[in-house]
C-alpha positions as CSV (number, residue, x, y, z in Angstrom):
1,M,12.6,34.0,14.4
2,I,11.1,35.3,11.2
3,D,12.9,38.3,9.8
4,A,13.4,40.1,6.5
5,R,15.9,37.4,5.3
6,T,13.3,34.7,5.6
7,T,12.0,33.4,2.3
8,T,10.7,30.0,3.4
9,V,8.9,28.8,6.5
10,V,8.8,25.1,7.4
11,L,5.9,24.3,9.6
12,V,6.4,21.2,11.9
13,E,4.1,19.9,14.6
14,G,6.5,20.2,17.5
15,I,10.0,20.9,18.8
16,S,11.1,17.3,18.3
17,D,10.4,17.5,14.6
18,K,12.2,20.9,14.4
19,S,15.2,19.4,16.2
20,A,15.3,16.4,13.8
21,V,15.2,18.7,10.7
22,E,17.9,20.9,12.1
23,A,20.1,17.9,12.9
24,L,19.7,16.5,9.4
25,A,20.4,19.8,7.8
26,E,23.6,20.2,9.9
27,R,24.7,16.7,9.0
28,R,24.3,17.5,5.3
29,G,26.3,20.7,5.7
30,R,23.4,23.1,5.3
31,D,22.8,26.3,7.1
32,L,19.1,26.7,6.8
33,A,19.0,30.2,8.5
34,A,21.6,31.5,6.0
35,E,19.5,30.1,3.2
36,G,16.5,32.1,4.5
37,V,14.7,29.0,5.8
38,R,13.0,29.2,9.3
39,L,11.6,26.2,11.1
40,V,8.5,26.8,13.1
41,A,7.3,24.4,15.7
42,M,3.6,25.0,15.8
43,G,2.7,23.3,19.1
44,G,0.6,20.8,17.4
45,A,-0.9,20.1,14.0
46,T,-4.2,21.7,14.8
47,N,-2.5,25.1,14.7
48,I,-1.6,24.7,11.0
49,G,-4.4,27.1,9.9
50,T,-3.1,29.9,12.2
51,Y,0.4,29.6,10.8
52,L,-0.7,29.3,7.2
53,G,-2.7,32.5,7.7
54,R,0.4,34.2,9.2
55,F,3.0,33.1,6.7
56,G,0.9,31.9,3.6
57,P,-0.7,33.8,0.8
58,S,-3.0,35.9,3.0
59,G,-0.2,36.8,5.4
60,S,3.5,37.3,4.7
61,D,3.2,35.3,1.5
62,L,6.4,33.3,2.1
63,R,7.3,30.0,0.5
64,L,5.9,27.2,2.7
65,A,6.8,23.6,3.5
66,G,6.0,21.2,6.3
67,L,6.1,17.9,8.0
68,C,3.3,16.1,9.8
69,D,2.3,12.8,11.2
70,A,-0.1,10.5,9.2
71,G,-2.8,11.1,11.9
72,E,-2.7,14.8,11.2
73,E,-2.5,14.7,7.4
74,E,-6.2,15.6,7.1
75,D,-5.8,18.7,9.3
76,F,-2.9,19.8,7.0
77,R,-4.9,19.0,3.9
78,R,-8.0,21.0,4.9
79,A,-5.9,24.0,6.2
80,L,-3.9,24.1,2.9
81,E,-7.1,24.1,0.9
82,R,-8.7,26.8,3.1
83,A,-5.5,28.9,2.6
84,G,-6.1,28.7,-1.1
85,L,-3.2,26.4,-1.9
86,G,-5.3,23.9,-3.8
87,S,-8.4,21.8,-3.7
88,G,-9.0,18.1,-3.5
89,L,-5.4,17.7,-2.4
90,G,-4.0,14.2,-2.3
91,R,-0.7,13.0,-0.9
92,D,1.1,13.7,-4.1
93,D,-0.4,17.2,-4.2
94,L,0.8,17.8,-0.6
95,E,4.3,16.7,-1.5
96,A,4.3,19.0,-4.6
97,L,3.4,21.9,-2.2
98,G,6.4,20.8,0.0
99,F,4.3,19.1,2.8
100,F,5.4,15.6,3.7
101,V,3.7,13.0,5.8
102,C,5.4,10.6,8.3
103,V,4.0,7.1,8.6
104,A,2.7,7.1,12.2
105,D,5.1,9.9,13.3
106,L,8.7,11.0,12.9
107,E,9.9,8.7,15.8
108,D,8.4,5.7,14.0
109,E,10.2,6.7,10.8
110,L,13.5,7.1,12.6
111,I,13.2,3.8,14.5
112,R,12.5,2.0,11.3
113,A,15.4,3.6,9.5
114,L,17.8,2.8,12.3
115,G,16.5,-0.5,13.4
116,T,15.7,-1.3,17.0
117,D,19.2,-2.5,18.0
118,A,20.7,0.8,16.9
119,V,18.1,2.8,18.8
120,E,18.7,0.8,21.9
121,R,22.4,1.6,21.6
122,V,21.6,5.3,21.4
123,I,19.4,4.9,24.5
124,E,22.2,3.1,26.3
125,A,24.7,5.8,25.4
126,E,22.3,8.3,27.1
127,G,22.3,6.2,30.2
128,E,18.6,5.3,29.9
129,L,18.7,1.6,28.9
130,G,17.6,0.6,32.4
131,S,14.5,2.9,32.1
132,F,13.7,1.4,28.8
133,R,14.0,-2.2,30.2
134,T,11.6,-1.2,33.0
135,L,9.1,0.0,30.4
136,Q,9.4,-3.3,28.6
137,K,8.6,-5.2,31.8
138,Q,5.4,-3.3,32.4
139,P,2.3,-5.6,31.9
140,V,0.8,-3.4,29.2
141,W,4.1,-3.4,27.2
142,R,5.3,-6.9,27.8
143,G,5.2,-9.0,24.7
144,R,4.8,-6.1,22.3
145,R,7.2,-5.4,19.5
146,T,10.4,-3.7,20.5
147,H,9.6,-1.0,17.8
148,D,6.4,-0.1,19.6
149,Q,8.0,-0.1,23.0
150,L,10.7,2.3,21.7
151,R,8.1,4.6,20.3
152,R,6.3,4.7,23.7
153,F,9.6,5.2,25.5
154,M,10.5,8.2,23.3
155,G,7.1,9.7,24.0
156,S,7.3,9.3,27.8
157,G,9.5,11.3,30.2
158,G,10.1,15.1,30.2
159,G,11.7,16.2,26.9
160,R,12.7,12.7,25.9
161,K,11.2,13.0,22.4
162,I,12.9,16.3,21.8
163,R,16.3,15.1,23.0
164,Y,16.2,11.8,21.1
165,S,15.0,13.2,17.8
166,A,18.4,14.8,17.1
167,L,20.3,11.9,18.6
168,L,18.5,9.4,16.3
169,V,19.2,11.6,13.3
170,A,22.9,11.8,14.4
171,A,23.0,7.9,14.4
172,L,21.4,7.6,10.9
173,D,23.3,6.3,7.9
174,L,22.7,9.2,5.5
175,D,21.7,6.7,2.9
176,R,18.8,5.6,5.1
177,V,17.1,8.9,6.0
178,P,13.3,8.5,6.3
179,R,11.6,9.5,3.1
180,P,9.5,12.4,4.5
181,L,12.5,14.0,6.2
182,D,14.7,13.4,3.2
183,L,12.1,14.9,0.8
184,L,11.5,17.9,3.0
185,L,15.2,18.8,3.2
186,S,15.6,18.2,-0.6
187,H,12.6,20.5,-1.2
188,L,14.1,23.4,0.7
């Protein structure tokens, strides 16, 4: 909820991204709400223009930051430029504005940071290792890298991506936080 105490709005693609940022902030002992930071899950990167209009220079004129997947970087770049936050923006410019890009997506970043064995332990602790093994046996996934299988597993099933984003952050060694997530939280 955006209220009078809000000074910064962090725009993320979805609820799983919001959950991961919240989990990392909590692990680092930060109360983002008390700091005036509100996380907004936009329901997809293509909604960035709407949210920039609402909270950016032509709207509430709040401090902005964000996180997106590499595939949506161009959507973010164009929307930031249309909102008057720069022109000819490159990745470094996005980061200077507080917008950070995940290689592939946040799940990919978390899986790489943890390693596949650790992610499988998290899945096992949730009682879903059998379901993951079933996915691995499917013809389309058989023989593929475990990393790719884990990304697919996280993206399948009702709410799995949302549930696992916080669990994977909880399992992280705080010295191995994925760069975009680490930089975003440091920026706030």
